[in-house]
C-alpha positions in Angstrom: -65.1 196.2 121.2 -64.3 194.8 117.9 -65.7 196.6 115.3 -67.7 193.6 114.5 -69.6 193.6 117.8 -71.0 197.6 117.3 -71.3 196.8 113.5 -73.2 194.6 115.5 -75.0 196.5 118.3 -76.0 199.0 114.8 -77.7 196.7 113.3 -79.3 195.4 116.3 -80.8 199.2 116.7 -81.5 199.4 113.5 -83.6 197.0 113.5 -85.3 197.4 116.0 -88.7 198.0 113.5 -88.8 195.1 112.7 -88.8 193.6 116.6 -91.5 195.7 117.4 -93.8 194.8 114.5 -92.6 191.2 114.0 -92.8 191.1 117.7 -97.2 192.4 117.1 -97.4 189.6 114.0 -96.7 186.6 117.0 -99.6 188.8 119.7 -102.7 188.7 117.0 -101.8 185.1 115.4 -101.3 184.3 119.2 -105.1 185.6 119.8 -106.0 183.4 116.9 -105.2 180.8 118.2 -106.9 181.1 121.4 -109.9 182.1 119.1 -109.9 178.5 117.3 -108.6 177.0 120.5 -111.9 177.6 122.8 -113.8 177.2 120.3 -112.6 173.7 119.9 -112.8 172.9 123.4 -116.7 174.7 123.5 -117.4 172.4 121.4 -116.6 169.1 123.4 -113.2 168.6 121.9 -109.9 167.6 123.6 -107.3 169.9 124.2 -103.4 168.7 124.9 -100.6 171.2 124.3 -99.8 169.6 121.2 -102.0 171.9 120.4 -99.5 174.5 120.7 -97.1 173.2 118.8 -97.9 175.5 115.9 -97.7 178.2 118.0 -94.9 177.7 119.4 -93.3 176.6 116.4 -94.3 180.2 114.5 -93.4 181.9 117.6 -89.8 180.6 117.4 -89.0 180.9 113.4 -90.0 184.8 114.3 -87.2 184.5 116.5 -85.3 182.6 114.4 -85.3 185.6 111.6 -84.8 188.6 113.2 -81.3 187.3 115.1 -80.5 185.6 111.8 -80.8 188.7 110.7 -79.3 191.0 113.2 -76.3 188.2 113.5 -75.2 188.5 109.7 -75.2 192.4 109.5 -77.9 192.3 107.4 -79.1 196.7 106.2 -82.1 195.4 104.1 -85.8 195.9 103.7 -87.4 195.6 107.3 -91.3 195.5 106.6 -90.4 192.3 104.1 -90.4 189.7 107.0 -92.7 191.7 109.2 -95.4 191.5 105.8 -94.3 187.7 105.2 -94.7 187.0 109.2 -98.2 188.2 108.6 -99.1 186.1 105.6 -97.7 183.2 106.2 -98.2 182.9 110.3 -102.1 183.6 109.4 -101.8 181.5 107.2 -100.5 178.6 110.1 -103.5 179.8 111.5 -106.1 178.9 108.5 -104.4 175.2 108.0 -104.7 174.2 112.2 -108.5 175.1 111.9 -109.4 173.2 108.8 -107.7 170.7 110.5 -105.1 170.1 108.2 -102.5 168.9 111.5 -105.0 165.5 112.3 -104.1 162.1 110.9 -100.8 160.2 111.2 -99.0 162.9 109.4 -100.3 165.8 111.1 -97.2 167.4 112.0 -95.2 167.6 109.2 -96.5 171.2 107.7 -95.2 172.6 111.2 -92.5 170.3 112.4 -90.9 170.4 108.5 -92.8 172.8 105.3 -93.2 175.4 107.2 -89.8 175.9 109.0 -88.3 174.9 106.1 -89.4 177.8 104.3 -88.4 180.1 106.9 -84.9 178.7 106.8 -85.0 178.6 102.8 -85.7 182.4 102.8 -82.4 183.2 105.2 -80.0 180.6 103.3 -81.5 182.2 100.4 -81.0 185.6 101.5 -77.0 185.2 103.5 -75.8 183.5 100.3 -77.3 186.8 97.8 -76.7 189.3 100.4 -74.2 192.1 99.4 -74.7 191.8 95.6 -73.5 188.0 95.4 -76.8 187.5 94.2 -75.8 188.5 90.8 -73.6 186.0 89.9 -76.9 184.2 89.5 -77.2 186.8 86.1 -74.1 184.8 84.2 -76.0 181.7 83.3 -79.5 182.8 81.6 -79.5 179.4 79.1 -79.0 177.1 82.0 -81.8 178.4 83.7 -83.7 178.3 80.8 -82.7 174.5 80.0 -83.9 173.9 83.8 -86.7 174.6 83.6 -87.5 172.8 80.6 -86.4 169.5 82.0 -88.1 170.5 85.4 -91.6 170.4 83.4 -90.6 167.7 81.2 -89.9 165.3 83.2 -93.1 166.1 85.2 -94.8 165.4 82.2 -93.2 162.1 82.4 -93.6 160.9 85.8 -95.6 162.6 86.9 -99.8 161.9 88.0 -102.3 163.8 86.8 -105.4 164.8 89.5 -107.9 167.2 88.8 -106.8 167.9 85.0 -103.3 168.6 86.6 -99.9 166.7 86.7 -98.9 166.7 89.8 -95.8 164.5 90.6 -95.2 161.7 93.3 -96.4 162.2 96.3 -98.8 165.3 94.4 -96.1 167.8 94.8 -95.3 170.1 92.5 -92.1 170.5 91.4 -93.7 173.2 88.5 -93.6 176.1 91.4 -90.1 176.3 91.1 -90.3 178.1 87.0 -91.4 181.0 89.2 -87.5 180.9 89.7 -85.7 179.6 86.9 -87.8 180.8 83.6 -87.5 184.5 86.5 -83.7 184.1 86.2 -83.5 183.0 82.6 -85.8 185.9 81.4 -83.4 188.8 84.0 -80.2 187.3 82.6 -80.7 187.5 79.0 -82.5 190.7 79.4 -80.0 193.0 80.9 -77.5 190.9 79.0 -79.6 191.9 75.5 -81.2 194.6 76.4 -79.9 197.0 73.5 -80.5 194.4 70.7 -84.0 194.1 71.9 -85.0 197.5 71.8 -83.9 198.3 68.6 -86.9 199.0 66.6 -88.3 199.6 63.6 -84.7 198.8 61.4 -84.6 197.7 58.7 -87.5 198.3 57.3 -88.5 202.4 56.7 -91.2 202.0 59.0 -92.1 204.2 62.4 -90.0 202.9 65.5 -93.0 201.2 66.8 -93.5 199.3 64.5 -91.6 196.6 64.0 -89.9 194.4 66.8 -86.0 193.4 66.4 -87.4 189.6 65.4 -83.7 188.8 65.0 -83.0 188.7 69.0 -86.6 187.6 70.2 -86.1 184.4 68.4 -84.3 182.1 70.9 -86.5 183.8 73.0 -89.6 183.0 71.2 -87.9 179.8 70.6 -88.4 178.7 74.3 -91.1 180.4 74.9 -93.1 178.3 72.4 -91.7 175.1 74.1 -92.6 176.3 78.1 -96.0 177.1 76.8 -96.9 173.9 75.2 -95.4 171.6 77.9 -97.3 173.9 80.2 -100.8 173.3 78.9 -100.2 169.5 78.0 -100.3 169.9 82.1 -103.0 172.0 81.5 -101.4 174.6 84.5 -103.0 177.4 82.8 -102.5 179.4 85.7 -98.2 179.1 85.5 -98.8 180.1 82.0 -100.2 182.8 82.7 -98.0 184.1 85.8 -95.0 183.6 83.6 -97.0 185.4 80.5 -97.3 188.6 82.3 -93.8 188.7 83.7 -92.2 188.7 80.2 -94.3 191.4 79.4 -93.0 193.6 81.9 -89.7 192.9 81.9 -89.0 193.0 78.5 -91.4 196.6 78.5 -89.0 197.7 81.8 -85.8 196.8 79.9 -85.7 198.1 77.2 -88.2 200.6 77.3 -90.5 199.7 74.6 -94.0 200.1 75.1 -95.1 198.1 71.5 -94.1 194.8 74.3 -97.2 195.2 76.0 -99.6 195.9 73.0 -98.2 192.5 71.1 -98.1 190.7 73.7 -101.9 192.0 74.8 -102.8 190.9 70.9 -101.7 187.5 71.9 -102.6 186.7 74.5 -106.3 187.6 73.4 -105.2 185.3 70.2 -104.4 182.4 72.7 -106.9 183.1 75.3 -109.7 182.2 71.7 -107.8 179.1 71.1 -107.7 177.7 74.7 -111.1 178.3 74.5 -112.2 177.3 71.0 -109.7 173.5 71.8 -109.3 172.9 75.0 -113.0 172.1 77.4 -110.8 172.3 79.6 -110.9 176.1 80.2 -114.6 176.3 78.4 -116.2 174.9 81.4 -113.9 177.2 83.5 -115.7 179.9 81.8 -118.8 178.2 81.9 -117.9 178.2 85.7 -117.5 181.5 85.7 -120.1 183.4 83.6 -123.1 181.4 85.0 -122.7 179.6 88.0 -125.9 179.2 88.9 -126.5 176.3 85.3 -124.3 174.0 87.0 -124.9 174.5 90.8 -124.0 171.2 91.8 -121.1 170.2 90.0 -119.0 173.3 88.1 -120.6 176.5 89.5 -120.3 174.6 93.3 -117.6 175.2 94.1 -117.3 178.8 92.9 -121.4 179.2 95.0 -119.6 178.0 98.4 -116.7 180.2 98.2 -119.5 183.4 97.5 -122.1 182.3 100.2 -119.4 181.9 102.7 -118.0 185.5 102.3 -121.2 186.4 102.2 -122.6 184.9 106.2 -119.3 186.8 107.3 -120.4 190.2 106.4 -118.4 192.7 108.0 -116.6 191.7 111.2 -117.2 187.9 110.1 -118.5 184.5 112.7 -115.1 184.5 114.1 -112.1 181.7 113.8 -113.7 178.5 114.8 -116.9 179.2 114.2 -118.1 179.4 110.3 -118.5 175.9 108.0 -116.1 175.9 106.1 -115.8 172.5 106.0 -119.1 173.2 103.2 -116.4 174.4 100.2 -114.3 171.9 98.2 -110.6 172.1 98.3 -110.7 175.5 101.2 -107.8 174.8 102.4 -105.6 175.3 99.2 -107.7 177.9 96.3 -110.1 178.7 98.4 -108.3 179.6 101.9 -109.7 183.3 101.1 -113.2 182.4 101.5 -112.3 180.7 104.9 -110.9 184.1 106.1 -113.9 186.4 104.9 -116.4 184.0 106.6 -114.9 184.2 109.4 -112.6 187.6 109.5 -115.2 188.8 108.0 -115.0 192.0 105.5 -112.8 193.5 107.2 -110.0 190.3 107.5 -110.2 190.4 104.3 -109.3 194.0 103.7 -105.9 193.6 105.8 -105.1 191.1 104.1 -105.0 192.3 101.0 -103.8 195.7 103.0 -100.8 193.2 104.1 -100.3 192.0 99.9 -100.6 195.9 98.5 -97.7 196.4 100.9 -95.6 193.4 99.5 -96.1 194.4 96.2 -94.9 198.1 97.2 -92.1 197.4 99.0 -91.1 195.1 96.1 -91.2 197.8 93.5 -89.7 200.2 95.5 -86.8 198.0 96.3 -86.8 197.2 92.4 -86.4 200.7 91.6 -84.3 202.2 93.6 -81.5 198.8 93.1 -78.8 200.0 90.4 -77.4 197.2 88.7 -80.0 195.9 86.1 -80.4 192.4 86.8 -80.8 193.7 90.5 -83.8 195.7 88.9 -85.0 192.9 86.5 -85.1 190.4 89.2 -86.7 192.5 92.0 -89.1 193.5 88.9 -90.1 190.4 87.9 -90.3 188.6 91.6 -92.7 190.5 92.8 -94.9 190.4 89.4 -95.3 187.0 89.6 -95.9 187.5 93.7 -98.5 190.3 92.5 -100.3 188.2 90.2 -100.4 184.7 91.9 -101.9 187.1 94.4 -104.5 188.4 92.3 -105.5 184.8 90.0 -106.6 183.2 93.4 -108.3 186.5 95.1 -109.7 187.2 91.6 -110.9 183.5 91.2 -112.4 183.6 94.9 -114.9 186.6 94.2 -115.6 186.1 91.2 -113.5 188.1 89.5 -112.7 186.4 87.2 -112.5 183.0 86.5 -110.9 180.2 88.4 -107.3 179.3 87.7 -106.7 176.4 90.4 -103.3 179.1 91.2 -103.0 179.5 95.9 -102.8 182.2 97.6 -98.9 183.3 98.6 -98.1 182.3 102.2 -101.9 181.4 103.0 -102.5 178.4 101.3 -101.8 174.9 102.2 -99.4 172.9 99.6 -95.3 173.2 100.8 -94.1 173.7 97.3 -96.0 176.8 97.1 -95.0 178.0 100.6 -91.8 176.9 99.7 -91.3 179.0 97.0 -93.2 181.2 98.3 -89.8 182.5 100.5 -87.2 181.3 98.2 -88.2 184.6 96.6 -88.6 186.6 99.8 -85.3 185.7 100.4 -84.2 187.0 96.5 -86.1 190.2 96.6 -83.7 190.7 100.4 -80.9 189.8 99.6 -81.5 192.7 96.3 -83.0 195.2 98.9 -79.2 194.4 101.3 -77.0 195.4 98.6 -78.8 198.5 97.9 -78.4 200.1 100.9 -74.8 199.0 101.7 -74.2 200.7 98.7 -75.1 203.6 100.0 -74.9 203.9 103.7 -71.5 205.1 103.2 -72.2 208.6 101.4 -74.3 208.8 104.4 -71.7 208.4 106.2 -69.3 210.3 105.2 -71.0 213.5 106.9 -70.2 212.6 110.8 -66.3 211.6 109.4 -66.0 214.7 108.7 -67.3 216.7 111.6 -65.3 214.2 114.2 -62.4 214.8 112.8 -62.8 219.4 112.3 -64.7 218.4 116.7 -60.3 216.6 117.0 
């Protein structure tokens, strides 16, 4: 047996828990599809072989994920692929339930977007594993320029719909900002961490009071341009997500909590200005505070979503037996209300638990990563995903105002799904580098015992 094949067998055995958990995900999603198909047949709908295509595509995708990771001897985190498989499988099932695969292009989501997301995740993971992702730190300002060009291009060539600006075909390429801006922030803060952490000079004041404006000036200039373009596009949700990531990375990269204090003060001032100057933000706040003041207008979506979740109770109506068609944009922004209506409180709780596992694993990977760039990138990507999830679920449950943000891996939206898989691929690559670094230390005792036995 060659060394390569021995290593392959080792990885095959090492990833047995992942294989078993992926099989469990497939079983749960298959049961859900059977529930939906049974409900459709009871309602008089004619079923054909094509109705099994989403499930078959999902099963094939899980097989490709596992075999690819084994083939390339990936030794990183095993829970992240499982969590992504469960959440994306639930999203695929919910989209099928809502009729997203009906019409002339009904199978585009199955044939291209979901398998494409899986391939993107695997390609990014393989390209960046063994520490190769660190090469992305070499060009922070290239990522900054790409982000601004992307935003400007969408504003110039895009079309406005429901307040936001979209590219042709209602594509949202600005989702890529979750990658390009994070690469810029991680690379810049890693490079300039000492200067950014040098507070309190030259004035004779407490060191926690005066930030290093000289070192911050390029970053603040970029952020002003980014904020202006995002506000012109009325993408408040993206601005919030990226701003939270900025504060988290500044604090983590410099160990200066003053950034968080000033960030909160700045967020308060910007929020007040937006409520004062932009009618769009005022309407969303009013709909959040008093949806019954305009129950058939601005408050309609919130009230219908809450009504659907309330009707689900603890156990839900069952997949295929609810009435999500009464909730506007149920397949995208309000997919969580559909889960609450048809799977109940326990279904929603299960989704939240899987998200918490995703965030905990991401933070654990970032905390174990030695290179500062890897730590910052892993922390930033996890923060972006966690903030996006909080904004969506918080808006649907009326905990916070609506922001129009999708739910990662579950909501309909090709750009959002592809970027979510891209993000996961980077986190997986970071996790593989950490495991590869620690493995030789674990192998040393075995070699010493072998020499003693000889």
